C-alpha positions as MATLAB code, in Angstrom:
seq = 'MADSDMDYTIVLPEPALQGCQWEQQREPVVILLGWAGCKDKNLAKYSSIYHQEGCVVIRYTAAWRTVFFAESFGLSSLRDQARKLLELLYDYEIDKNPIVFHVFSNGGFMLYRYMVELLHSHRQLSRLHVVGTIFDSAPGHRNVLGSVRALSTVLAPHTSPPLRYLALLLFAILVFILRILLYPATRFLHENHYDAMKSDPSLWPHLYLYSHNDSIIAHGDIECMVDNRRRRRLPTQSVDFENTEHVCHYRSYPQRYAAICSTFLRGCVVKASRSAVTGDIPSF';
ca = [
      75.787   80.504  135.665;
      76.906   81.641  132.242;
      80.142   82.547  130.503;
      80.067   84.682  127.366;
      80.636   81.559  125.272;
      79.377   78.691  127.416;
      76.739   77.782  129.970;
      77.608   75.787  133.046;
      76.137   75.145  136.454;
      78.084   75.186  139.703;
      76.575   73.890  142.947;
      78.303   74.710  146.222;
      77.861   72.487  149.287;
      75.322   73.563  151.861;
      76.829   75.023  155.056;
      75.523   72.034  157.021;
      77.414   69.639  154.740;
      80.485   71.686  153.859;
      83.563   70.012  155.223;
      81.683   67.589  157.461;
      82.560   64.609  155.278;
      86.170   65.595  154.827;
      87.341   66.676  158.284;
      90.308   68.994  157.737;
      90.567   68.309  153.995;
      89.253   70.607  151.305;
      85.960   69.352  149.914;
      86.318   67.674  146.496;
      85.259   69.344  143.268;
      83.369   67.012  140.932;
      83.190   68.038  137.270;
      80.330   66.364  135.369;
      80.775   66.291  131.569;
      77.460   65.387  129.937;
      76.696   63.240  126.904;
      75.725   64.855  123.574;
      72.183   66.181  123.782;
      72.109   65.940  127.562;
      70.036   68.499  129.461;
      71.271   70.082  132.675;
      68.287   68.587  134.506;
      69.644   65.148  133.566;
      73.072   65.921  135.004;
      71.457   67.394  138.113;
      70.336   63.892  139.120;
      73.963   62.759  139.159;
      74.995   65.986  140.829;
      72.867   65.082  143.842;
      75.103   62.063  144.543;
      78.058   64.340  145.159;
      76.114   67.205  146.689;
      75.104   64.856  149.503;
      78.796   64.097  150.015;
      79.514   67.791  150.623;
      81.247   68.360  147.258;
      81.409   71.319  144.939;
      79.855   70.219  141.629;
      80.345   71.758  138.186;
      78.061   70.583  135.362;
      78.702   71.176  131.685;
      77.578   69.624  128.386;
      79.132   70.538  125.044;
      76.760   71.422  122.203;
      75.707   68.304  120.301;
      76.495   69.923  116.944;
      80.092   70.353  118.033;
      80.340   66.762  119.254;
      78.750   65.093  116.236;
      80.049   67.297  113.451;
      83.058   69.460  114.287;
      84.840   66.880  116.473;
      83.754   63.848  114.432;
      85.248   65.455  111.344;
      88.582   66.234  112.949;
      88.187   69.822  114.172;
      89.458   70.486  117.703;
      86.509   72.705  118.570;
      86.249   71.670  122.227;
      89.782   72.588  123.262;
      88.916   76.181  124.176;
      85.875   75.051  126.195;
      88.075   72.565  128.054;
      90.477   75.350  129.027;
      87.678   77.631  130.214;
      86.191   74.892  132.375;
      89.502   74.289  134.117;
      90.043   78.013  134.587;
      86.731   78.185  136.468;
      88.502   76.465  139.351;
      90.747   79.516  139.730;
      87.833   81.914  139.285;
      85.993   80.303  142.217;
      89.220   79.844  144.244;
      88.828   76.065  144.428;
      91.984   75.310  142.449;
      93.650   73.631  145.456;
      90.747   71.238  146.102;
      90.913   67.600  144.999;
      89.181   67.150  141.614;
      87.193   64.193  140.311;
      85.803   64.003  136.782;
      82.578   62.146  135.951;
      82.458   61.689  132.182;
      79.427   60.543  130.177;
      79.540   58.866  126.759;
      81.767   60.062  123.919;
      80.388   63.601  124.153;
      81.917   64.003  127.601;
      84.964   61.922  126.677;
      85.931   64.227  123.806;
      85.935   67.226  126.122;
      87.804   65.271  128.805;
      90.542   64.361  126.305;
      91.419   68.037  125.858;
      91.231   68.723  129.580;
      93.745   65.945  130.221;
      96.089   67.323  127.581;
      95.917   70.758  129.191;
      96.496   69.305  132.656;
      99.756   67.803  131.398;
     100.972   70.659  129.198;
      99.716   74.012  130.540;
     101.975   75.472  133.246;
      99.223   76.852  135.478;
      96.611   74.142  134.879;
      99.140   71.373  135.569;
      99.079   72.461  139.236;
      95.460   71.337  139.637;
      95.014   68.301  141.886;
      93.054   65.640  139.998;
      92.510   62.481  142.057;
      90.210   60.332  139.897;
      87.919   59.938  136.887;
      84.654   58.019  136.431;
      83.558   57.076  132.917;
      79.889   56.248  132.311;
      79.267   54.484  128.961;
      82.586   55.609  127.462;
      84.799   55.559  125.527;
      83.748   54.176  122.148;
      86.002   53.710  119.126;
      85.099   54.237  115.441;
      81.579   52.872  115.847;
      79.637   54.444  112.974;
      76.392   52.610  113.763;
      76.513   53.649  117.406;
      77.187   57.262  116.427;
      74.228   57.239  114.051;
      71.969   55.845  116.774;
      73.122   58.530  119.198;
      72.585   61.327  116.677;
      69.148   59.933  115.829;
      68.174   60.134  119.502;
      69.257   63.768  119.652;
      67.502   64.753  116.405;
      64.234   62.862  116.968;
      62.386   65.454  119.110;
      63.198   68.382  116.805;
      63.403   67.019  113.235;
      60.870   65.540  110.818;
      61.548   61.879  109.869;
      62.557   62.539  106.213;
      65.000   65.289  107.190;
      66.356   63.208  110.056;
      67.005   60.175  107.843;
      68.786   62.337  105.273;
      70.953   63.941  107.956;
      71.820   60.538  109.420;
      72.736   59.144  106.011;
      75.037   62.062  105.212;
      76.563   61.900  108.680;
      77.276   58.159  108.388;
      78.882   58.555  104.955;
      81.094   61.431  106.035;
      82.187   59.747  109.263;
      82.993   56.514  107.446;
      85.081   58.328  104.824;
      86.860   60.844  107.044;
      87.312   58.901  110.289;
      87.780   55.362  108.979;
      88.871   55.234  105.315;
      91.082   58.326  105.405;
      92.061   58.147  109.083;
      95.408   56.345  108.584;
      96.535   59.138  106.246;
      95.188   62.008  108.361;
      95.943   60.683  111.837;
      98.984   62.931  112.240;
      96.711   65.961  111.772;
      94.114   64.990  114.363;
      94.382   61.730  116.270;
      90.951   60.479  117.303;
      90.041   60.750  120.961;
      90.126   57.038  121.699;
      93.594   56.483  120.235;
      94.920   59.619  121.919;
      93.722   58.502  125.344;
      95.258   55.040  125.032;
      98.527   56.767  125.899;
      97.030   59.032  128.574;
      99.887   59.766  131.024;
      97.556   60.388  133.975;
      98.392   58.368  137.089;
      95.125   58.985  138.947;
      92.575   56.124  139.212;
      89.922   55.442  136.597;
      86.538   53.771  137.113;
      84.592   52.521  134.058;
      80.834   51.943  134.345;
      79.366   50.186  131.324;
      77.034   47.476  130.065;
      77.058   44.622  127.551;
      73.584   45.780  126.515;
      74.723   49.255  125.376;
      73.625   49.746  121.754;
      75.626   52.954  121.239;
      79.042   52.301  122.816;
      80.405   48.780  122.286;
      81.376   47.121  125.573;
      84.471   45.731  123.858;
      85.816   49.255  123.292;
      85.548   50.038  126.994;
      87.051   46.701  128.025;
      89.929   47.278  125.613;
      90.664   50.635  127.263;
      90.475   49.025  130.715;
      92.892   46.277  129.645;
      95.242   48.846  128.125;
      95.460   50.763  131.393;
      95.910   47.627  133.452;
      98.773   46.486  131.222;
     100.403   49.822  132.010;
      99.815   49.103  135.722;
      97.633   52.161  136.207;
      94.914   52.051  138.906;
      91.774   50.964  137.048;
      88.401   49.615  138.131;
      85.375   48.611  136.071;
      81.764   47.626  136.734;
      79.626   45.870  134.122;
      75.912   46.480  134.732;
      75.233   43.817  132.063;
      71.654   44.651  131.013;
      71.364   48.454  131.155;
      71.055   50.793  128.181;
      73.431   53.609  127.251;
      73.917   56.098  130.152;
      71.002   54.423  131.983;
      72.917   52.602  134.714;
      71.916   55.124  137.378;
      68.273   55.107  136.299;
      68.164   51.298  136.482;
      70.193   50.843  139.680;
      70.191   54.189  141.553;
      71.335   52.943  144.953;
      74.058   50.688  143.601;
      75.312   53.329  141.187;
      75.418   56.058  143.839;
      77.223   53.773  146.280;
      79.866   52.853  143.673;
      80.520   56.499  142.797;
      80.622   57.657  146.432;
      83.008   54.873  147.442;
      85.322   55.633  144.534;
      85.270   59.356  145.334;
      86.143   58.839  148.991;
      88.872   56.336  148.202;
      90.550   58.637  145.698;
      90.453   61.681  147.962;
      91.676   59.895  151.089;
      94.520   58.045  149.368;
      95.667   61.128  147.481;
      95.654   63.071  150.759;
      97.772   60.427  152.484;
     100.244   60.425  149.601;
     100.532   64.213  149.772;
     101.396   63.980  153.488;
     104.026   61.277  153.008;
     105.367   62.682  149.734;
     104.921   59.334  148.022;
     103.382   58.575  144.644;
      99.767   57.464  145.233;
      99.312   53.702  145.388;
      95.738   52.660  144.601;
];
């Protein structure tokens, strides 16, 4: 389904599945935020995990040009898209359902950063009931080589080699200058996504799925974020798939990956529901 400015896909649970997994609870809404260059058919494979659980699923991927250029160079171009995605929950009257985010790579992470800020600052959006977030191959921090590799993958099918190499060279130079050399002086204007999310005030659980073999997002960046959250005593889990490539954990281990995501989803929804009944702060 399309908005005037953005394309998204929403999948509603089949009548035979709707509510059967959740008894008297509202079925969860899972929002999938794709990696840069991701096709909807790629996200649809992940969507099936949650569709089988009787969830409402929303799929969206930001344009790769926005991710690699506008956001990498300090322009907050995704903020409006983040707001529109959250407002969809009111449009479809699922704003009272428990919400789980499934975020892929830095492309999804950038968009998620703005959604989190809105959830904590916007009067209406702050009423939404987020219960958990899954990160797949994210987040990465100031990794120019990884960014170049990711952009090369996106450009390869559509660009001749000479033009691609020139674009990658210019991209690497600009990112190095603007986001590394000049970043200390310009940080107050636009804090990068990784640094901003190190102080994320969200109390809901996080699950990080990553690999030591990822050539685009350094495993150390993800482990640093996990350690940061654990030092703040926030509910945090992580799974290292060890030998899988970037955003390929599901392709390499489909049953294990699906089981991990389904278990996390159920745990978040059930515990948040119990906390709502007792009036306590969730304890995960």
